[in-house]
C-alpha positions in Angstrom: 12.6 53.7 -11.5 12.2 57.5 -11.0 11.1 59.3 -13.9 11.3 63.2 -14.1 8.6 63.8 -16.5 8.7 67.5 -16.4 12.2 68.0 -16.9 12.9 65.1 -19.2 9.9 66.2 -21.3 11.2 69.5 -22.1 14.5 68.1 -23.2 12.9 65.3 -25.4 10.3 67.7 -27.1 13.0 70.0 -28.6 14.6 68.2 -31.6 16.9 70.9 -32.0 18.8 70.3 -28.7 21.9 68.1 -29.7 22.7 67.4 -26.1 20.0 65.5 -23.9 22.0 65.4 -20.8 25.4 65.8 -19.6 27.7 64.7 -16.4 30.4 66.9 -16.2 32.9 65.1 -13.7 34.0 61.4 -13.9 36.6 58.8 -15.0 36.4 56.3 -17.8 37.7 52.7 -17.4 38.1 49.5 -19.6 37.5 46.5 -17.3 38.8 43.2 -18.5 37.9 40.6 -16.1 39.7 38.0 -18.0 42.9 39.9 -17.9 44.7 39.4 -14.7 47.5 42.1 -15.5 45.3 44.6 -16.5 41.8 44.0 -15.3 40.7 47.8 -15.0 42.5 50.1 -17.0 41.8 54.0 -16.7 41.3 55.6 -20.4 40.4 59.2 -19.2 41.3 60.2 -15.6 39.0 63.2 -16.1 35.9 63.0 -18.4 32.3 64.1 -19.0 29.4 62.0 -20.1 27.0 63.1 -22.7 23.8 61.8 -24.3 23.4 63.5 -27.8 21.3 63.3 -30.9 22.8 62.0 -34.0 22.7 64.6 -36.6 20.4 63.9 -39.6 19.3 60.5 -38.4 16.0 60.3 -36.6 15.5 58.3 -33.2 19.4 57.7 -32.8 21.4 58.9 -29.9 25.1 58.5 -28.7 26.6 58.1 -25.6 29.9 60.3 -25.9 32.7 60.1 -23.2 34.9 63.2 -23.7 38.4 63.7 -22.1 38.5 66.9 -20.0 42.0 68.7 -20.2 43.3 70.9 -17.5 44.3 74.3 -18.7 47.4 74.1 -20.7 47.5 70.3 -21.3 45.8 70.2 -24.7 48.2 72.7 -26.1 51.2 70.4 -24.9 49.8 67.8 -26.9 49.3 69.5 -30.4 52.6 68.6 -31.8 52.1 64.7 -30.9 50.6 62.0 -32.7 46.7 61.9 -33.1 45.2 62.3 -29.5 42.2 60.3 -28.3 39.8 63.1 -27.1 36.7 61.2 -27.1 34.9 57.8 -27.2 31.4 57.5 -29.2 28.9 54.7 -28.6 25.6 54.3 -30.5 23.1 53.8 -27.8 21.3 50.5 -28.3 20.4 47.3 -26.6 23.4 45.7 -27.6 25.6 47.8 -25.2 23.7 46.0 -22.3 23.8 49.2 -20.3 23.5 49.0 -16.5 24.1 51.1 -13.6 26.2 50.3 -10.4 28.3 51.8 -7.5 32.0 51.8 -6.7 33.6 53.2 -3.6 29.8 55.2 -2.8 30.2 56.7 -6.5 27.4 56.0 -9.0 28.7 54.2 -12.1 27.5 53.5 -15.6 28.6 50.1 -17.3 28.2 49.1 -20.8 29.8 46.3 -23.2 32.8 47.1 -25.4 31.3 45.9 -28.6 34.8 45.8 -30.2 36.2 43.8 -27.4 36.0 40.4 -26.1 32.6 39.3 -24.7 33.3 40.1 -21.0 35.0 43.4 -21.7 33.1 46.5 -20.3 33.4 50.4 -20.2 32.6 51.7 -16.8 32.3 55.7 -16.3 32.4 56.6 -12.5 30.2 59.7 -12.2 32.3 61.5 -9.4 30.3 63.5 -7.2 26.8 62.9 -8.9 23.8 62.8 -6.8 21.0 60.2 -7.0 18.5 62.3 -9.0 21.0 63.2 -11.5 22.0 59.5 -11.9 18.6 58.4 -12.4 17.8 61.0 -14.9 20.8 60.0 -16.9 19.8 56.3 -16.7 16.1 57.1 -17.7 17.6 59.0 -21.0 19.6 56.0 -22.0 16.5 53.8 -21.9 14.5 56.4 -23.8 17.2 56.4 -26.5 17.1 52.8 -26.6 13.3 52.6 -27.1 13.5 55.2 -29.9 16.4 53.4 -31.8 14.1 49.9 -31.5 10.8 51.2 -32.3 11.5 54.2 -34.7 9.2 56.6 -32.8 9.3 59.4 -30.2 9.8 58.2 -26.6 8.0 61.3 -25.2 4.7 59.2 -24.1 6.6 56.2 -22.9 5.7 54.9 -19.5 7.8 53.1 -16.8 6.5 49.8 -18.3 7.5 50.7 -21.8 11.2 51.2 -20.6 11.3 47.9 -18.4 12.7 45.7 -21.4 15.7 48.0 -21.8 16.7 47.3 -18.1 19.8 45.0 -18.0 19.4 41.8 -16.3 22.5 39.3 -16.0 22.0 36.0 -18.0 21.6 33.0 -16.0 24.7 31.2 -15.2 25.7 27.8 -16.8 28.3 25.4 -15.7 30.5 25.9 -18.7 30.5 29.5 -20.4 33.0 30.0 -22.9 34.7 33.6 -23.0 36.5 32.9 -26.2 33.7 33.7 -28.6 30.9 36.5 -28.5 27.5 35.4 -28.3 25.6 35.2 -31.8 23.1 37.8 -32.2 20.1 38.1 -34.4 20.5 40.1 -37.7 19.5 43.7 -37.3 18.6 45.5 -40.3 20.0 48.9 -41.3 19.1 52.0 -39.1 16.7 53.6 -41.5 14.8 50.6 -42.5 11.1 49.7 -42.3 10.9 47.7 -39.2 7.6 45.8 -40.3 9.2 43.0 -42.1 6.9 41.1 -44.5 7.0 37.9 -46.6 6.3 37.6 -50.0 5.5 34.5 -52.1 7.7 33.3 -55.1 6.1 34.4 -58.3 7.3 33.7 -62.0 7.6 37.3 -63.4 5.7 38.2 -66.7 8.3 40.9 -67.9 8.3 42.8 -71.1 10.7 42.0 -74.0 13.4 44.4 -72.9 13.9 42.5 -69.6 16.6 39.8 -69.7 15.5 36.2 -69.9 17.4 35.4 -66.8 15.1 37.9 -64.9 11.9 36.7 -66.3 12.6 33.0 -65.0 14.0 34.2 -61.7 12.2 32.2 -58.7 12.6 34.3 -55.4 14.2 32.3 -52.4 12.6 32.6 -48.9 13.4 36.3 -47.8 12.5 39.4 -45.8 11.3 42.6 -47.3 13.3 45.3 -45.6 11.6 48.4 -47.4 9.1 49.1 -50.1 8.2 52.2 -52.0 6.4 52.9 -55.1 8.2 54.2 -58.0 8.0 54.6 -61.7 10.3 52.1 -63.6 12.2 52.9 -66.7 14.4 50.7 -68.9 17.2 51.9 -71.2 17.0 51.5 -74.9 20.0 52.4 -77.1 18.0 54.3 -79.5 15.1 55.8 -77.7 16.6 56.3 -74.3 14.8 55.6 -70.9 11.5 54.0 -71.7 8.6 54.2 -69.1 7.3 50.5 -68.0 4.7 51.8 -65.7 4.3 51.9 -61.8 6.2 49.5 -59.6 6.7 48.5 -56.0 10.6 48.8 -55.6 11.6 46.4 -52.6 14.9 45.6 -50.8 14.9 42.0 -49.7 17.2 39.9 -47.7 17.7 36.3 -48.6 16.9 34.2 -45.4 20.0 32.3 -43.9 22.4 34.4 -46.4 25.5 36.2 -45.6 24.4 39.6 -46.1 22.9 38.9 -49.6 20.4 41.6 -50.6 18.4 42.2 -53.8 16.6 45.0 -55.4 13.3 43.9 -56.5 10.6 45.6 -58.7 7.0 44.0 -58.8 3.9 44.8 -60.5 0.8 43.2 -59.1 1.8 39.4 -58.6 4.8 39.9 -61.2 8.2 40.3 -60.8 9.7 42.9 -63.2 13.4 42.5 -62.0 15.5 41.2 -59.3 19.1 42.5 -59.1 21.7 41.6 -56.6 22.9 44.9 -54.6 26.7 45.1 -55.2 29.1 47.5 -56.4 28.7 46.5 -60.0 25.6 47.9 -60.1 27.2 51.3 -60.6 24.5 53.0 -58.7 23.7 56.8 -59.4 21.5 58.8 -57.1 20.0 62.1 -58.6 18.5 64.3 -55.7 17.3 66.7 -58.3 15.2 64.1 -60.1 14.6 61.8 -57.1 15.9 58.7 -59.1 18.0 55.8 -58.8 20.0 54.5 -62.0 22.0 51.7 -62.2 23.6 48.8 -64.5 23.1 45.1 -64.6 24.4 42.7 -67.1 22.2 40.6 -69.3 22.6 36.7 -70.0 25.2 37.6 -72.8 27.1 39.7 -70.6 26.3 43.1 -72.2 25.3 45.8 -69.7 21.9 47.3 -69.6 20.4 50.2 -67.5 17.3 50.5 -65.4 15.8 53.8 -63.7 13.5 54.2 -60.6 11.7 57.6 -60.1 10.4 58.1 -56.5 7.2 60.3 -55.9 8.7 62.3 -53.2 11.7 63.1 -51.3 11.0 60.9 -48.3 10.6 57.7 -50.3 13.9 58.6 -52.4 15.8 59.4 -49.2 14.7 56.1 -47.6 15.5 53.8 -50.6 19.0 55.6 -50.9 19.8 55.0 -47.2 18.7 51.4 -47.1 20.4 50.6 -50.5 23.7 52.1 -49.3 23.6 50.3 -46.1 22.8 46.9 -47.6 25.6 47.4 -50.1 27.9 48.4 -47.1 26.9 45.2 -45.3 27.6 43.1 -48.5 31.1 44.4 -49.0 32.1 44.3 -45.0 30.4 41.1 -44.3 29.1 42.7 -40.9 26.1 44.6 -39.6 25.9 48.2 -40.4 25.0 49.0 -36.6 28.5 48.0 -35.5 30.1 50.8 -37.7 30.9 54.1 -35.8 28.0 56.6 -36.2 30.5 59.2 -37.8 31.7 56.3 -40.2 27.8 55.8 -41.0 27.5 59.5 -41.7 30.9 59.3 -43.9 29.5 56.5 -45.9 26.1 58.0 -46.5 27.5 61.3 -47.5 29.0 59.8 -50.6 25.6 60.1 -52.0 24.9 63.7 -51.2 24.5 66.4 -53.9 27.7 68.6 -54.3 27.5 71.9 -53.2 28.0 74.2 -56.2 30.9 76.8 -55.3 32.1 79.8 -57.3 30.4 78.6 -60.9 31.4 81.1 -63.5 28.4 82.6 -65.5 29.5 81.3 -68.7 30.0 77.8 -67.3 28.1 75.3 -69.6 24.6 74.3 -68.0 24.1 71.1 -66.2 22.5 69.3 -69.1 22.3 65.7 -69.7 25.0 64.7 -72.1 23.0 62.2 -73.9 20.3 64.7 -74.9 22.7 66.4 -77.0 23.6 63.5 -79.3 23.6 64.4 -82.8 23.4 61.6 -85.3 24.8 63.2 -88.0 28.2 64.1 -86.0 31.1 64.0 -88.2 33.8 61.4 -87.2 36.7 63.0 -85.2 40.0 62.9 -86.9 42.4 60.1 -86.1 45.6 62.0 -86.5 47.7 61.0 -83.4 50.8 58.9 -84.2 51.2 55.5 -82.6 54.2 53.2 -82.1 54.0 49.4 -81.8 56.6 48.1 -79.3 59.0 46.0 -81.3 59.2 43.2 -78.6 59.6 39.5 -79.7 57.4 38.4 -76.7 54.0 36.8 -76.5 53.2 38.8 -73.3 51.2 41.9 -73.6 52.1 45.4 -72.2 51.5 45.5 -68.5 52.8 48.7 -67.0 53.4 52.3 -68.1 56.0 54.7 -66.6 56.0 58.4 -68.1 59.5 59.9 -67.6 60.1 62.9 -65.6 63.2 63.9 -67.6 64.3 63.5 -71.0 60.9 63.1 -72.7 60.7 59.5 -72.4 58.3 56.7 -71.6 58.8 53.1 -70.6 56.6 50.2 -71.0 56.9 46.8 -69.2 56.2 43.8 -71.3 56.8 40.3 -69.9 60.5 40.6 -68.9 61.3 43.2 -71.5 61.0 47.1 -71.3 60.2 49.2 -74.4 61.7 52.6 -74.5 59.8 55.5 -76.2 60.6 59.1 -77.3 58.0 61.9 -77.0 58.6 63.5 -80.5 58.2 67.2 -81.0 55.0 66.7 -82.9 53.3 65.2 -79.8 53.5 61.7 -80.6 55.6 58.8 -79.4 58.4 57.0 -81.5 59.8 53.4 -80.6 63.4 53.9 -79.4 64.8 50.8 -77.9 64.2 47.6 -76.0 65.7 46.6 -72.6 65.4 42.8 -73.2 65.3 40.0 -70.8 65.3 41.7 -67.4 67.3 39.4 -64.8 69.0 39.8 -61.4 72.7 40.4 -61.1 72.8 36.6 -60.4 71.5 36.2 -64.0 68.0 35.0 -62.9 65.2 36.3 -65.2 62.0 37.8 -63.8 59.0 39.9 -65.0 58.7 43.0 -62.8 55.8 43.4 -60.8 56.1 47.0 -60.3 58.5 49.6 -61.4 59.3 53.1 -60.5 61.6 55.9 -61.9 64.4 57.0 -59.9 67.5 59.5 -59.6 66.5 61.8 -62.3 65.3 59.0 -64.8 68.8 57.5 -64.7 67.7 54.5 -62.8 64.5 52.3 -62.5 63.5 50.4 -59.3 61.9 46.9 -60.1 59.8 44.6 -57.9 60.4 41.0 -58.2 57.5 38.9 -57.5 59.5 35.9 -56.9 61.5 37.8 -54.1 59.3 40.1 -52.3 61.9 41.2 -49.5 64.4 42.9 -52.2 64.3 45.6 -54.8 66.3 45.8 -57.8 68.0 48.8 -59.4 68.5 49.0 -63.2 70.6 51.5 -65.0 68.6 52.5 -67.7 71.6 53.7 -70.0 73.0 50.3 -69.6 70.0 48.5 -69.7 71.0 46.4 -66.8 70.1 45.4 -63.4 73.1 46.5 -61.5 72.1 46.1 -57.7 69.9 44.1 -55.6 68.6 45.9 -52.4 67.7 43.4 -49.7 65.3 45.5 -47.7 64.5 43.4 -44.7 64.5 39.7 -44.0 61.0 39.6 -42.4 59.3 42.6 -44.1 58.0 42.4 -47.6 57.8 45.2 -50.0 54.5 45.2 -51.5 54.3 48.9 -52.8 56.8 51.5 -53.2 56.6 55.4 -53.7 59.0 58.3 -54.2 60.2 60.2 -51.1 58.1 63.0 -52.4 56.0 63.8 -55.4 58.9 65.3 -57.5 62.0 63.3 -55.9 62.5 61.5 -59.3 63.3 64.7 -60.7 66.2 65.2 -58.2 68.9 63.0 -56.8 67.1 61.9 -53.9 68.1 58.3 -52.9 65.8 57.2 -50.5 62.0 56.0 -51.2 58.9 54.8 -49.3 58.0 51.2 -48.9 54.9 49.4 -47.5 54.0 46.0 -46.8 50.7 44.8 -45.9 50.8 46.5 -42.7 53.9 48.6 -42.1 55.4 51.7 -43.7 59.1 52.4 -43.7 61.9 54.2 -45.5 64.3 52.4 -47.7 68.1 54.1 -48.1 70.1 52.1 -50.7 73.2 53.8 -49.5 73.3 52.0 -46.0 75.3 48.9 -45.6 73.5 45.4 -45.1 69.5 45.4 -45.4 68.4 48.9 -46.6 65.3 49.5 -44.3 65.8 52.6 -42.2 65.1 51.0 -38.8 64.4 54.7 -37.0 61.6 55.2 -40.0 59.7 51.9 -39.6 56.3 51.5 -38.0 54.2 48.4 -38.1 50.3 48.9 -37.7 47.6 46.5 -36.3 47.3 43.4 -38.6 45.0 42.9 -41.6 45.6 46.4 -42.9 45.8 45.2 -46.3 47.7 48.3 -47.5 47.3 48.4 -51.5 49.0 51.7 -52.5 50.9 54.7 -51.4 51.2 58.3 -52.7 53.4 61.3 -51.6 53.0 65.0 -51.9 55.4 67.4 -52.8 56.4 67.8 -49.1 56.6 64.0 -48.6 53.5 63.4 -46.7 51.8 60.3 -47.3 48.4 58.9 -48.3 48.1 55.2 -47.8 44.9 53.2 -49.2 43.9 49.8 -48.6 42.1 46.7 -49.9 39.3 47.2 -47.6 38.6 50.7 -48.8 40.0 53.0 -45.9 42.5 55.9 -46.6 45.1 57.0 -44.0 47.0 60.4 -44.0 50.4 60.6 -42.6 52.5 63.9 -42.0 55.7 61.4 -41.8 56.8 57.9 -41.8 57.0 56.4 -38.1 53.9 57.9 -36.8 50.1 57.4 -36.4 48.1 58.4 -39.0 46.7 62.0 -38.4 43.3 61.1 -40.1 41.8 57.8 -40.9 39.0 57.8 -43.3 36.6 54.8 -43.1 36.0 52.5 -46.1 32.9 52.8 -48.2 33.7 48.9 -48.7 35.2 48.5 -52.1 39.0 47.6 -52.4 41.2 50.6 -53.4 43.4 49.8 -56.3 45.4 53.1 -56.6 45.8 56.2 -55.1 47.2 59.8 -56.3 47.4 63.1 -54.4 47.9 66.7 -55.6 51.2 68.1 -55.1 50.0 70.3 -52.2 48.0 67.6 -50.5 44.7 69.3 -50.8 43.0 66.6 -52.8 43.3 62.8 -53.3 41.9 60.5 -55.9 41.4 57.0 -55.1 40.5 54.2 -57.7 38.1 51.3 -57.1 36.8 49.0 -59.8 33.8 50.9 -60.5 34.3 54.3 -59.5 36.8 57.1 -58.5 36.8 58.6 -54.9 37.7 62.4 -54.7 38.5 63.5 -51.4 39.2 67.2 -50.1 41.6 67.0 -47.2 40.8 70.7 -46.1 39.6 70.7 -42.5 36.6 73.1 -42.8 35.7 73.6 -39.1 36.9 73.0 -35.5 40.3 74.2 -33.8 42.2 73.1 -36.8 40.0 74.8 -39.4 42.2 75.6 -42.6 44.7 72.9 -41.9 45.0 69.7 -44.3 44.1 66.0 -42.8 47.8 65.3 -43.3 48.6 67.5 -40.6 45.7 67.4 -38.2 42.8 65.2 -37.6 39.2 66.0 -38.9 36.7 66.5 -36.0 34.8 63.4 -35.4 31.4 65.0 -36.4 33.0 66.8 -39.4 34.8 64.2 -41.7 35.3 65.3 -45.2 32.5 64.3 -47.8 33.8 61.8 -50.4 32.6 62.5 -54.1 32.2 59.6 -56.3 33.3 60.0 -60.0 31.7 57.3 -62.1 30.4 56.6 -65.6 26.9 57.3 -66.3 24.6 54.2 -66.5 23.4 54.7 -69.9 26.9 55.3 -71.1 28.0 51.9 -69.8 25.3 50.4 -71.6 26.7 51.8 -74.8 30.1 50.9 -74.0 29.1 47.1 -73.7 31.7 46.0 -71.1 31.9 45.8 -67.4 33.6 48.9 -65.7 37.2 48.1 -64.6 39.2 51.3 -63.9 43.0 51.6 -64.0 44.6 53.8 -61.2 43.5 57.3 -61.9 46.2 60.1 -62.1 46.3 64.0 -61.7 48.3 65.7 -64.2 51.4 66.8 -62.9 54.4 69.3 -63.3 56.5 71.3 -60.9 54.8 74.6 -60.5 51.8 73.3 -62.3 48.4 73.4 -60.9 46.5 70.1 -61.3 43.4 70.5 -63.7 42.6 67.1 -64.9 42.3 63.3 -64.0 42.8 60.8 -66.3 41.9 56.9 -66.3 40.8 54.2 -68.5 38.5 51.2 -68.6 38.4 48.5 -71.3 39.2 50.1 -74.6 38.4 53.6 -73.4 40.3 56.3 -71.9 38.4 58.9 -69.8 39.4 62.5 -68.6 37.6 64.6 -66.2 38.2 68.3 -66.0 39.3 68.8 -62.4 38.0 72.5 -62.5 34.6 71.5 -63.2 34.6 68.6 -61.1 35.4 71.0 -57.9 32.5 73.1 -59.0 30.1 70.1 -58.6 30.1 68.8 -62.2 31.0 65.0 -61.5 29.8 63.3 -64.6 31.2 65.9 -67.1 34.0 63.6 -68.5 35.3 63.1 -72.2 36.2 59.8 -73.6 38.1 58.1 -76.6 37.5 54.7 -77.8 40.4 52.5 -79.1 40.4 49.2 -80.9 42.1 47.3 -78.0 42.3 47.4 -74.4 44.0 50.4 -72.7 46.3 49.0 -70.2 47.2 52.3 -68.5 47.5 55.8 -69.3 48.9 59.0 -67.7 49.7 62.6 -68.5 53.1 63.6 -70.0 55.0 65.2 -67.2 54.5 69.1 -67.1 51.8 68.8 -69.8 48.3 68.9 -69.0 47.0 68.1 -72.7 49.2 65.1 -74.0 48.3 61.8 -72.5 50.6 58.7 -73.3 48.5 55.5 -73.8 49.6 52.0 -73.4 47.4 49.6 -75.3 47.9 45.7 -75.0 50.2 45.8 -78.1 50.8 49.3 -78.8 51.9 52.8 -77.4 50.6 56.1 -78.5 50.0 59.6 -77.5 46.8 61.6 -77.8 46.0 65.2 -77.0 43.1 65.6 -74.4 41.2 67.9 -76.8 40.8 64.9 -78.9 38.7 63.4 -76.5 35.0 63.8 -77.1 31.8 64.1 -75.0 30.2 60.8 -74.9 28.1 60.1 -78.0 26.8 57.1 -79.9 29.9 57.6 -82.1 32.5 58.1 -79.1 31.1 55.3 -77.1 30.0 52.7 -79.8 31.1 53.8 -83.2 29.8 50.5 -84.6 26.1 51.2 -83.6 24.3 51.7 -86.9 21.1 53.2 -85.5 20.6 56.5 -86.9 17.5 57.7 -85.0 16.5 61.0 -83.6 18.1 62.7 -80.4 18.0 60.3 -77.5 15.5 61.3 -74.7 17.4 61.0 -71.4 15.5 62.9 -69.0 17.2 61.4 -65.7 
C-alpha cells in the first residue's frame, strides 16, 4: 500500500482543514445483489467524493458524496420537493470499505448500513489515476484508525493500517441474507475506550441518600467514563449541601439492552447509582460546569443532586457521554448508527444559549431560589372559579378555548360543559351539552375535539370509530353529521386548515393517521378525504400531533420525537428534524411559522425554523431545507431540579401553547404539570433566559390550560373538577410558598450556587 507521507502529512497536520481529500468526478451507485430487477441503481450520475473532518468532534471523519449539477439544473429543482444533494457516511470499520475496478475505472465500495446486509454503495472515480486512488484509500484507513483509537494518525505505519483493509469473510455452505450480522456493542463516540470493571460494594451513604441507594448492589458492568467531581445533595431548607469529592462514573450493565447508570463512588463506597433516563430531568450548566438532576426516593418523592466538575474538559466529556447513553436508551440502538448531523443536533440541545439583544434593564441571570423571602406575604386568591355542574363520575379531560363569543368548552365523559368568559376576567358556568352520541343514537366519549366554522360547530373524534369524524351543532347541542373519512385510513389527529381558520367559514381541515397526512372536506359526497391531497409516508412514523401556521403550513410531530415541516399537504417534508428520543405529546407553532414548541413528558423543545446560512438563508424550514451541517439548535425549556424537589411530584407536562390572536405577536408559553400551571415569558426565552418561568399551584390536578384567544394575560384553566380563569400576573416566581405552601420551614434564604 503506497503511503504518500509528505503530501498526506501536510493535510493531516492541519486540524483547521475541513476537507482532507477530494475526487471531483464520478458516479454513485447502490448495488443490491439480491434484487434481480434493480441490482445496480445509479444514485448520482455526476458526483464528487470528499473525506472531511466532523466539526467539533475530534478523531471523526465523514465520507461525503455530493451530487454535481450542470449549470442551470439546480435552479430548475428549486420549486420541487426537497432534493437529495449529498449522502454522508461516518467513516468507521463497520463500512467495510474496499476498493475495486469497473471497466478500467477505480471504484470505492462500502456497506449501506441502513439497508440489507448485502447492499453496497459504489463510487466509480471516473478518470482518477492510480496515485490519487491510493491516496484516497489511505486517507480512509487513517480516518478509521483515528476513530477506533482516539488518537492522531500522523505517525501511523503501513502495519498500523493493515487491520482496516477489508478481507471478505470465508464462505459457508449456508449463509442467510435475511438478517444483518450481529456486532459487538460500540460505546458512544466521545467515551473513554479503556473499559474497566469494578467490584460490587455495599455503599455507606449519608443520611440524605435514600435507603434504596444505600443497599444497591451493582450488577456486572463496564465503566464507560470516569471523572472526578464534587457532589452536592439538595436539602429543602439549606439548599445544595456539599458531600465531598466523588468519582463520577457512567456504567453499562453487562448483557443489558442499552441500560446505563450514573454512579458516584467515594473510595470503596457507592454514594449513589441512578439510571440514565429522561426522568432525570438533567440540566447542564456550562457556566458552573455542573450537572443537576432529579431522582425519586423510596416513597416516590423527588430529590435533586449536583455534580460539579473541576474543568471544562471533564464537564464536556461527561455531558456528551450521558447525552449519548440517554439517546441509546431511548432509541434502543447504537449512537454510532445515527447520522453525524443528527448526532450534532442532539448534542446541541445541551449548548449554552447565545444572548442576543438583551436590554440593559433586563433582570440579571440570578438563581431564583437565592431570592427566596420566607416572610413573603401570601398572594391573593381573587380569581373567580366555576364548577361544572355535570352529573357524572368522570373527570374533566379536555379544554377548548373559543375563538368567537368569549366561551370555553370542557369535555367530561360524554358531556361537554359550556362556560362564559365574564367581563371581570372570570368564567361562569353556562350550560351542559349532555349525553354526546352519534346520529344513530350511540353514546360515546369524545377522544379529541376541535372548534370549527366560527365556533358554531365542534368536530369530535370517537375512539370506537377511528375512520370517521362527527360534527356537532353547538347551539343545538347535538351531533348532526357523521363524516366517514376513509375505509382504510384512520383519523388519529386533526388540526384546522390554518391557525385562524376556526374564526372563518373555512370548511376543510387537516387529518393525520400514524403515517399519512390528508385534507378532509365535509362537503364532498361519500368519504370526505380529498384524494388529491393525501400522502402516505414510510411505515412506523407514529405521528402524534399536527399544528398549522396562519398560512396553512404544517408542523407534524411523532412518538419517536422527530418533527417534520411541510409547506403543504401531499408533498415531502421540506425539513425533517431528528429526534432527541422522547415522544412528543403536543406541538404548537407561531402564526408566522418562525417558532415551534413541542412538548415531551419532562421538557418543552423550542425550535427556531429560520435558516441562518446557505443559499436559503432567511427562509423558514417550512419552505426550504436546512443545510445538513446547519440544522437549528433545539432549546430545552424545563423546570429547575430544586423546584421539582419542592413540588413533590413527577413532571408530566400537558401540551404547551403560545398565546394567540390575529395580529398579535406571541409573547408567552403556557403549560401545566400536576397541580401547577407554568408560564414562560417568550421574549425572555428568545434572549436566552430558559429557566425564567412563573408558576401557580392549585389544590387539584390541572388537566389543561390555554390563553384566552386574543389575550396574552388571561389563562383559562381546567382542573379535574373545576374550571377557572387566572391572570398571568398572578403567577409568581418559584418560591417556597408558590411551590410548596404547606412547607413549614422558616429558615434563612436558601443557598443555591448552581
